[in-house]
C-alpha atoms as a printed R data frame, in Angstrom:
    type eleno elety resid chain resno       x      y      z
1   ATOM     1    CA   UNK     A     1 -93.503 42.022  8.547
2   ATOM     2    CA   UNK     A     2 -94.044 38.285  8.979
3   ATOM     3    CA   UNK     A     3 -93.868 35.960  6.020
4   ATOM     4    CA   UNK     A     4 -97.175 34.594  4.865
5   ATOM     5    CA   UNK     A     5 -98.429 31.697  6.934
6   ATOM     6    CA   UNK     A     6 -97.568 28.256  5.645
7   ATOM     7    CA   UNK     A     7 -94.553 26.807  3.916
8   ATOM     8    CA   UNK     A     8 -91.577 25.120  5.461
9   ATOM     9    CA   UNK     A     9 -88.491 25.935  7.490
10  ATOM    10    CA   UNK     A    10 -84.986 25.303  6.170
11  ATOM    11    CA   UNK     A    11 -82.272 25.228  8.826
12  ATOM    12    CA   UNK     A    12 -78.627 25.415  7.765
13  ATOM    13    CA   UNK     A    13 -76.543 24.431 10.736
14  ATOM    14    CA   UNK     A    14 -74.950 21.473 12.423
15  ATOM    15    CA   UNK     A    15 -75.350 18.123 14.069
16  ATOM    16    CA   UNK     A    16 -73.048 17.222 16.923
17  ATOM    17    CA   UNK     A    17 -72.804 14.415 19.429
18  ATOM    18    CA   UNK     A    18 -73.543 15.767 22.908
19  ATOM    19    CA   UNK     A    19 -71.913 14.189 25.948
20  ATOM    20    CA   UNK     A    20 -73.951 15.612 28.831
21  ATOM    21    CA   UNK     A    21 -72.177 15.392 32.196
22  ATOM    22    CA   UNK     A    22 -74.389 16.247 35.189
23  ATOM    23    CA   UNK     A    23 -72.372 16.741 38.363
24  ATOM    24    CA   UNK     A    24 -73.869 17.650 41.730
25  ATOM    25    CA   UNK     A    25 -70.586 18.950 43.166
26  ATOM    26    CA   UNK     A    26 -67.761 20.934 41.629
27  ATOM    27    CA   UNK     A    27 -65.287 18.729 39.695
28  ATOM    28    CA   UNK     A    28 -62.293 17.822 41.842
29  ATOM    29    CA   UNK     A    29 -58.966 18.483 40.159
30  ATOM    30    CA   UNK     A    30 -56.767 15.416 39.770
31  ATOM    31    CA   UNK     A    31 -59.278 12.834 41.025
32  ATOM    32    CA   UNK     A    32 -62.805 11.465 40.535
33  ATOM    33    CA   UNK     A    33 -66.085 13.365 40.770
34  ATOM    34    CA   UNK     A    34 -69.375 11.413 40.654
35  ATOM    35    CA   UNK     A    35 -71.486 12.326 37.623
36  ATOM    36    CA   UNK     A    36 -74.335 11.091 35.444
37  ATOM    37    CA   UNK     A    37 -73.195 10.949 31.818
38  ATOM    38    CA   UNK     A    38 -75.463 10.656 28.781
39  ATOM    39    CA   UNK     A    39 -74.590 10.633 25.065
40  ATOM    40    CA   UNK     A    40 -77.257 12.230 22.859
41  ATOM    41    CA   UNK     A    41 -77.682 13.750 19.399
42  ATOM    42    CA   UNK     A    42 -77.376 17.539 19.510
43  ATOM    43    CA   UNK     A    43 -76.180 20.638 17.692
44  ATOM    44    CA   UNK     A    44 -77.783 24.085 17.801
45  ATOM    45    CA   UNK     A    45 -79.177 23.915 14.275
46  ATOM    46    CA   UNK     A    46 -80.394 20.336 14.643
47  ATOM    47    CA   UNK     A    47 -81.946 21.065 18.037
48  ATOM    48    CA   UNK     A    48 -83.798 24.114 16.722
49  ATOM    49    CA   UNK     A    49 -85.087 22.087 13.767
50  ATOM    50    CA   UNK     A    50 -86.362 19.332 16.061
51  ATOM    51    CA   UNK     A    51 -88.135 21.818 18.344
52  ATOM    52    CA   UNK     A    52 -89.700 23.518 15.316
53  ATOM    53    CA   UNK     A    53 -91.089 20.158 14.204
54  ATOM    54    CA   UNK     A    54 -92.273 19.443 17.752
55  ATOM    55    CA   UNK     A    55 -93.959 22.865 17.810
56  ATOM    56    CA   UNK     A    56 -96.073 22.085 14.753
57  ATOM    57    CA   UNK     A    57 -94.032 23.142 11.712
58  ATOM    58    CA   UNK     A    58 -94.903 20.483  9.164
59  ATOM    59    CA   UNK     A    59 -91.936 20.762  6.790
60  ATOM    60    CA   UNK     A    60 -88.609 21.191  8.555
61  ATOM    61    CA   UNK     A    61 -85.337 20.440  6.777
62  ATOM    62    CA   UNK     A    62 -81.781 20.540  8.099
63  ATOM    63    CA   UNK     A    63 -78.673 20.983  5.980
64  ATOM    64    CA   UNK     A    64 -75.524 19.960  7.857
65  ATOM    65    CA   UNK     A    65 -72.333 17.919  7.633
66  ATOM    66    CA   UNK     A    66 -71.602 14.864  9.763
67  ATOM    67    CA   UNK     A    67 -68.699 12.468  9.961
68  ATOM    68    CA   UNK     A    68 -69.045  8.973  8.554
69  ATOM    69    CA   UNK     A    69 -68.590  7.701 12.133
70  ATOM    70    CA   UNK     A    70 -72.125  8.651 13.216
71  ATOM    71    CA   UNK     A    71 -73.986 10.152 10.243
72  ATOM    72    CA   UNK     A    72 -76.483  7.283 10.096
73  ATOM    73    CA   UNK     A    73 -77.295  7.640 13.819
74  ATOM    74    CA   UNK     A    74 -77.858 11.375 13.470
75  ATOM    75    CA   UNK     A    75 -79.928 10.952 10.322
76  ATOM    76    CA   UNK     A    76 -82.250  8.474 12.017
77  ATOM    77    CA   UNK     A    77 -82.600 10.666 15.130
78  ATOM    78    CA   UNK     A    78 -83.651 13.619 12.973
79  ATOM    79    CA   UNK     A    79 -86.187 11.549 11.092
80  ATOM    80    CA   UNK     A    80 -87.709 10.303 14.352
81  ATOM    81    CA   UNK     A    81 -88.066 13.929 15.443
82  ATOM    82    CA   UNK     A    82 -89.937 14.850 12.256
83  ATOM    83    CA   UNK     A    83 -87.039 16.642 10.536
84  ATOM    84    CA   UNK     A    84 -85.963 15.872  6.981
85  ATOM    85    CA   UNK     A    85 -82.161 15.381  7.197
86  ATOM    86    CA   UNK     A    86 -80.027 16.783  4.391
87  ATOM    87    CA   UNK     A    87 -76.749 15.472  5.769
88  ATOM    88    CA   UNK     A    88 -73.528 15.497  3.807
89  ATOM    89    CA   UNK     A    89 -71.214 12.758  5.013
90  ATOM    90    CA   UNK     A    90 -67.616 13.790  5.662
91  ATOM    91    CA   UNK     A    91 -65.115 10.970  5.185
92  ATOM    92    CA   UNK     A    92 -62.186 12.981  6.532
93  ATOM    93    CA   UNK     A    93 -63.487 14.484  9.797
94  ATOM    94    CA   UNK     A    94 -65.617 13.042 12.587
95  ATOM    95    CA   UNK     A    95 -68.958 14.457 13.631
96  ATOM    96    CA   UNK     A    96 -68.575 17.439 15.946
97  ATOM    97    CA   UNK     A    97 -68.669 16.671 19.666
98  ATOM    98    CA   UNK     A    98 -69.679 18.844 22.609
99  ATOM    99    CA   UNK     A    99 -69.125 17.937 26.246
100 ATOM   100    CA   UNK     A   100 -71.765 19.781 28.289
101 ATOM   101    CA   UNK     A   101 -70.857 20.104 31.968
102 ATOM   102    CA   UNK     A   102 -74.147 20.686 33.803
103 ATOM   103    CA   UNK     A   103 -74.002 21.776 37.448
104 ATOM   104    CA   UNK     A   104 -76.580 21.448 40.217
105 ATOM   105    CA   UNK     A   105 -78.336 24.668 39.103
106 ATOM   106    CA   UNK     A   106 -78.836 23.176 35.587
107 ATOM   107    CA   UNK     A   107 -76.392 25.712 34.111
108 ATOM   108    CA   UNK     A   108 -74.085 24.301 31.448
109 ATOM   109    CA   UNK     A   109 -70.510 24.881 30.298
110 ATOM   110    CA   UNK     A   110 -69.451 23.571 26.890
111 ATOM   111    CA   UNK     A   111 -66.226 21.984 25.663
112 ATOM   112    CA   UNK     A   112 -66.487 21.920 21.868
113 ATOM   113    CA   UNK     A   113 -64.745 20.002 19.080
114 ATOM   114    CA   UNK     A   114 -66.202 21.265 15.791
115 ATOM   115    CA   UNK     A   115 -65.220 18.195 13.767
116 ATOM   116    CA   UNK     A   116 -67.147 18.222 10.478
117 ATOM   117    CA   UNK     A   117 -69.372 21.165 11.439
118 ATOM   118    CA   UNK     A   118 -67.195 23.933 10.026
119 ATOM   119    CA   UNK     A   119 -66.490 21.907  6.870
120 ATOM   120    CA   UNK     A   120 -69.998 22.498  5.462
121 ATOM   121    CA   UNK     A   121 -68.986 23.777  2.053
122 ATOM   122    CA   UNK     A   122 -70.509 25.896 -0.726
123 ATOM   123    CA   UNK     A   123 -70.648 22.698 -2.787
124 ATOM   124    CA   UNK     A   124 -73.133 21.354 -0.219
125 ATOM   125    CA   UNK     A   125 -75.496 24.275 -0.885
126 ATOM   126    CA   UNK     A   126 -78.026 24.806 -3.669
127 ATOM   127    CA   UNK     A   127 -80.562 27.622 -3.985
128 ATOM   128    CA   UNK     A   128 -83.120 24.924 -4.831
129 ATOM   129    CA   UNK     A   129 -83.045 23.954 -1.130
130 ATOM   130    CA   UNK     A   130 -85.121 27.092 -0.534
131 ATOM   131    CA   UNK     A   131 -87.988 25.780 -2.686
132 ATOM   132    CA   UNK     A   132 -91.105 25.767 -0.504
133 ATOM   133    CA   UNK     A   133 -89.326 27.430  2.419
134 ATOM   134    CA   UNK     A   134 -91.173 30.203  4.227
135 ATOM   135    CA   UNK     A   135 -88.045 30.948  6.285
136 ATOM   136    CA   UNK     A   136 -84.314 30.192  6.370
137 ATOM   137    CA   UNK     A   137 -82.589 29.843  9.730
138 ATOM   138    CA   UNK     A   138 -78.781 29.927  9.993
139 ATOM   139    CA   UNK     A   139 -76.870 28.631 12.986
140 ATOM   140    CA   UNK     A   140 -74.248 31.181 13.956
141 ATOM   141    CA   UNK     A   141 -71.716 28.409 14.581
142 ATOM   142    CA   UNK     A   142 -71.216 28.276 10.812
143 ATOM   143    CA   UNK     A   143 -69.798 31.800 10.868
144 ATOM   144    CA   UNK     A   144 -66.806 30.749 12.989
145 ATOM   145    CA   UNK     A   145 -64.921 28.875 10.248
146 ATOM   146    CA   UNK     A   146 -63.981 30.109  6.757
147 ATOM   147    CA   UNK     A   147 -65.516 27.232  4.760
148 ATOM   148    CA   UNK     A   148 -68.834 27.105  6.595
149 ATOM   149    CA   UNK     A   149 -68.941 30.929  6.725
150 ATOM   150    CA   UNK     A   150 -68.742 31.025  2.923
151 ATOM   151    CA   UNK     A   151 -71.610 28.522  2.779
152 ATOM   152    CA   UNK     A   152 -73.743 30.566  5.170
153 ATOM   153    CA   UNK     A   153 -73.052 33.727  3.156
154 ATOM   154    CA   UNK     A   154 -74.127 31.953 -0.029
155 ATOM   155    CA   UNK     A   155 -77.359 30.735  1.585
156 ATOM   156    CA   UNK     A   156 -78.046 34.226  2.900
157 ATOM   157    CA   UNK     A   157 -77.434 35.778 -0.520
158 ATOM   158    CA   UNK     A   158 -79.805 33.356 -2.251
159 ATOM   159    CA   UNK     A   159 -82.490 33.811  0.407
160 ATOM   160    CA   UNK     A   160 -82.355 37.585 -0.045
161 ATOM   161    CA   UNK     A   161 -82.546 37.210 -3.811
162 ATOM   162    CA   UNK     A   162 -85.614 34.975 -3.484
163 ATOM   163    CA   UNK     A   163 -87.300 37.051 -0.782
164 ATOM   164    CA   UNK     A   164 -87.075 34.374  1.925
165 ATOM   165    CA   UNK     A   165 -86.797 35.872  5.457
166 ATOM   166    CA   UNK     A   166 -83.634 34.870  7.326
167 ATOM   167    CA   UNK     A   167 -82.995 34.407 11.047
168 ATOM   168    CA   UNK     A   168 -79.624 33.875 12.736
169 ATOM   169    CA   UNK     A   169 -78.732 32.561 16.188
170 ATOM   170    CA   UNK     A   170 -75.305 34.014 17.157
171 ATOM   171    CA   UNK     A   171 -74.606 30.717 18.946
172 ATOM   172    CA   UNK     A   172 -71.698 31.431 21.313
173 ATOM   173    CA   UNK     A   173 -70.462 34.516 23.162
174 ATOM   174    CA   UNK     A   174 -67.034 32.881 23.462
175 ATOM   175    CA   UNK     A   175 -66.697 32.285 19.728
176 ATOM   176    CA   UNK     A   176 -68.150 35.738 18.978
177 ATOM   177    CA   UNK     A   177 -65.326 37.293 20.976
178 ATOM   178    CA   UNK     A   178 -62.849 35.525 18.694
179 ATOM   179    CA   UNK     A   179 -64.596 36.521 15.448
180 ATOM   180    CA   UNK     A   180 -65.337 40.092 16.551
181 ATOM   181    CA   UNK     A   181 -68.696 41.807 16.780
182 ATOM   182    CA   UNK     A   182 -68.096 44.068 13.784
183 ATOM   183    CA   UNK     A   183 -67.319 41.110 11.515
184 ATOM   184    CA   UNK     A   184 -70.371 39.207 12.735
185 ATOM   185    CA   UNK     A   185 -72.747 42.145 12.296
186 ATOM   186    CA   UNK     A   186 -71.325 42.852  8.859
187 ATOM   187    CA   UNK     A   187 -72.058 39.266  7.831
188 ATOM   188    CA   UNK     A   188 -75.661 39.262  9.083
189 ATOM   189    CA   UNK     A   189 -76.611 42.922  8.606
190 ATOM   190    CA   UNK     A   190 -80.140 43.403  7.284
191 ATOM   191    CA   UNK     A   191 -81.476 39.951  8.185
192 ATOM   192    CA   UNK     A   192 -85.084 39.666  9.288
193 ATOM   193    CA   UNK     A   193 -84.481 38.256 12.780
194 ATOM   194    CA   UNK     A   194 -81.546 37.960 15.200
195 ATOM   195    CA   UNK     A   195 -81.870 35.582 18.171
196 ATOM   196    CA   UNK     A   196 -79.064 36.143 20.729
197 ATOM   197    CA   UNK     A   197 -79.054 35.351 24.419
198 ATOM   198    CA   UNK     A   198 -78.117 38.102 26.875
199 ATOM   199    CA   UNK     A   199 -74.395 37.231 26.897
200 ATOM   200    CA   UNK     A   200 -74.249 37.223 23.087
201 ATOM   201    CA   UNK     A   201 -76.140 40.536 22.899
202 ATOM   202    CA   UNK     A   202 -73.616 42.092 25.316
203 ATOM   203    CA   UNK     A   203 -70.694 40.708 23.321
204 ATOM   204    CA   UNK     A   204 -72.110 42.072 20.061
205 ATOM   205    CA   UNK     A   205 -72.811 45.579 21.377
206 ATOM   206    CA   UNK     A   206 -70.575 46.144 24.403
207 ATOM   207    CA   UNK     A   207 -73.701 47.275 26.278
208 ATOM   208    CA   UNK     A   208 -74.267 45.647 29.704
209 ATOM   209    CA   UNK     A   209 -78.025 46.189 29.854
210 ATOM   210    CA   UNK     A   210 -79.909 43.597 27.738
211 ATOM   211    CA   UNK     A   211 -82.625 46.098 26.818
212 ATOM   212    CA   UNK     A   212 -80.073 48.595 25.497
213 ATOM   213    CA   UNK     A   213 -78.289 45.786 23.646
214 ATOM   214    CA   UNK     A   214 -81.548 44.537 22.107
215 ATOM   215    CA   UNK     A   215 -82.457 48.044 20.937
216 ATOM   216    CA   UNK     A   216 -79.009 48.577 19.427
217 ATOM   217    CA   UNK     A   217 -79.015 45.226 17.626
218 ATOM   218    CA   UNK     A   218 -82.404 46.026 16.088
219 ATOM   219    CA   UNK     A   219 -80.605 48.699 14.077
220 ATOM   220    CA   UNK     A   220 -78.728 45.873 12.323
221 ATOM   221    CA   UNK     A   221 -81.600 43.366 11.932
222 ATOM   222    CA   UNK     A   222 -85.277 43.879 11.212
223 ATOM   223    CA   UNK     A   223 -86.143 42.592 14.668
224 ATOM   224    CA   UNK     A   224 -84.389 41.037 17.618
225 ATOM   225    CA   UNK     A   225 -85.391 38.569 20.334
226 ATOM   226    CA   UNK     A   226 -82.943 38.464 23.260
227 ATOM   227    CA   UNK     A   227 -83.464 35.494 25.563
228 ATOM   228    CA   UNK     A   228 -82.888 36.097 29.280
229 ATOM   229    CA   UNK     A   229 -83.301 32.598 30.729
230 ATOM   230    CA   UNK     A   230 -85.847 32.588 33.551
231 ATOM   231    CA   UNK     A   231 -86.436 36.325 33.018
232 ATOM   232    CA   UNK     A   232 -88.084 35.761 29.652
233 ATOM   233    CA   UNK     A   233 -87.423 37.509 26.348
234 ATOM   234    CA   UNK     A   234 -86.944 41.065 25.107
235 ATOM   235    CA   UNK     A   235 -88.271 41.925 21.643
236 ATOM   236    CA   UNK     A   236 -86.900 44.924 19.768
237 ATOM   237    CA   UNK     A   237 -87.328 46.571 16.377
238 ATOM   238    CA   UNK     A   238 -86.385 49.892 14.851
239 ATOM   239    CA   UNK     A   239 -83.953 50.783 17.611
240 ATOM   240    CA   UNK     A   240 -86.299 50.278 20.568
241 ATOM   241    CA   UNK     A   241 -87.644 47.526 22.799
242 ATOM   242    CA   UNK     A   242 -91.167 46.647 21.677
243 ATOM   243    CA   UNK     A   243 -92.195 43.969 24.195
244 ATOM   244    CA   UNK     A   244 -91.086 41.958 27.221
245 ATOM   245    CA   UNK     A   245 -92.376 38.389 27.304
246 ATOM   246    CA   UNK     A   246 -92.167 36.455 30.598
247 ATOM   247    CA   UNK     A   247 -90.593 33.018 30.782
248 ATOM   248    CA   UNK     A   248 -92.798 29.968 31.152
249 ATOM   249    CA   UNK     A   249 -92.478 28.373 34.603
250 ATOM   250    CA   UNK     A   250 -90.123 25.404 35.073
251 ATOM   251    CA   UNK     A   251 -90.970 23.482 38.278
252 ATOM   252    CA   UNK     A   252 -87.728 21.475 38.373
253 ATOM   253    CA   UNK     A   253 -84.876 22.579 36.048
254 ATOM   254    CA   UNK     A   254 -82.656 19.669 35.027
255 ATOM   255    CA   UNK     A   255 -80.412 20.794 32.170
256 ATOM   256    CA   UNK     A   256 -80.292 24.124 30.319
257 ATOM   257    CA   UNK     A   257 -78.502 22.562 27.331
258 ATOM   258    CA   UNK     A   258 -80.457 23.485 24.206
259 ATOM   259    CA   UNK     A   259 -82.946 25.804 25.939
260 ATOM   260    CA   UNK     A   260 -82.109 28.622 23.544
261 ATOM   261    CA   UNK     A   261 -82.384 26.245 20.583
262 ATOM   262    CA   UNK     A   262 -85.818 25.171 21.827
263 ATOM   263    CA   UNK     A   263 -86.888 28.817 22.041
264 ATOM   264    CA   UNK     A   264 -85.670 29.369 18.494
265 ATOM   265    CA   UNK     A   265 -87.536 26.335 17.168
266 ATOM   266    CA   UNK     A   266 -90.777 27.247 18.913
267 ATOM   267    CA   UNK     A   267 -90.487 30.887 17.864
268 ATOM   268    CA   UNK     A   268 -89.835 30.075 14.204
269 ATOM   269    CA   UNK     A   269 -92.586 27.450 14.009
270 ATOM   270    CA   UNK     A   270 -95.064 30.023 15.296
271 ATOM   271    CA   UNK     A   271 -93.862 32.632 12.780
272 ATOM   272    CA   UNK     A   272 -94.238 30.137  9.933
273 ATOM   273    CA   UNK     A   273 -97.803 29.505 11.141
274 ATOM   274    CA   UNK     A   274 -98.544 33.252 10.963
275 ATOM   275    CA   UNK     A   275 -98.186 34.322 14.619
276 ATOM   276    CA   UNK     A   276 -97.066 37.819 15.564
277 ATOM   277    CA   UNK     A   277 -93.790 38.301 17.408
278 ATOM   278    CA   UNK     A   278 -95.260 38.307 20.926
279 ATOM   279    CA   UNK     A   279 -97.254 35.120 20.358
280 ATOM   280    CA   UNK     A   280 -94.209 33.538 18.717
281 ATOM   281    CA   UNK     A   281 -92.036 34.489 21.698
282 ATOM   282    CA   UNK     A   282 -94.590 32.963 24.071
283 ATOM   283    CA   UNK     A   283 -94.462 29.743 22.040
284 ATOM   284    CA   UNK     A   284 -90.675 29.850 22.146
285 ATOM   285    CA   UNK     A   285 -90.701 30.314 25.916
286 ATOM   286    CA   UNK     A   286 -92.949 27.274 26.344
287 ATOM   287    CA   UNK     A   287 -90.554 25.163 24.276
288 ATOM   288    CA   UNK     A   288 -87.574 26.509 26.231
289 ATOM   289    CA   UNK     A   289 -89.223 25.618 29.548
290 ATOM   290    CA   UNK     A   290 -89.854 22.096 28.325
291 ATOM   291    CA   UNK     A   291 -86.218 21.790 27.248
292 ATOM   292    CA   UNK     A   292 -84.867 22.867 30.652
293 ATOM   293    CA   UNK     A   293 -86.906 20.105 32.297
294 ATOM   294    CA   UNK     A   294 -85.203 17.376 30.227
295 ATOM   295    CA   UNK     A   295 -81.643 16.137 29.701
296 ATOM   296    CA   UNK     A   296 -80.072 17.197 26.418
297 ATOM   297    CA   UNK     A   297 -81.104 19.681 23.769
298 ATOM   298    CA   UNK     A   298 -83.862 17.803 21.934
299 ATOM   299    CA   UNK     A   299 -87.557 17.157 22.672
300 ATOM   300    CA   UNK     A   300 -88.271 13.737 24.202
């Protein structure tokens, strides 16, 4: 059941500094490889918030923690994108940094330094942040550290108490393997919406087929949207696949960094506006296609 149309979107997640390295040939060990390198604001939660604002959600807020080294830069970038930044400045840890290695097929590999991300603390949270929110979205990256995991659990508890639907992006198949699927599913069990990609769905279920994984995950969440890159999206609910939504065409892929975040932002903005799941997935696919055609994880 979708929340009533209207209201805002509160994202609890992260900002990071993305260093996007596009290399046409494989990196050569021990010597130089030509590359085009760009430094941009990023972070799964921040990216999703920016794409939600770009997709028409009028009140988008982001709760995150950034280092004093670049908090002002990140705050201004969010404001320019139409997101209200609720950034707590960390004086003891730098802003998280991700090096995204993007190959000639636009596929990316991440090297991640969490920095201040996993230091988002329960003291940074207040249930009053949910005032006026039609939905709460949690970045799964917060679940990979004890302090930020406690904060995410607190936000989830308050959202349930107040009847605010919650979505979660599992964020990283590599980090999920470290946390364990059982622990992750125990933390997020009963949420309204789970938004994994195919690799994350496999990691969470042990099932190689994305459709089987989507169906299984929908026994833990009210509904599931599994993104499949250029093969579109699988929607599932009640233990079965309910729809397959094709991807939007991308004439010239440049960088897949943030494509899943763009899908999430477009999907959630459409839900807040009152769309059904299929229409929301179509909106998410359009945002994802736009993201793949640009460098970095944010709308331009």
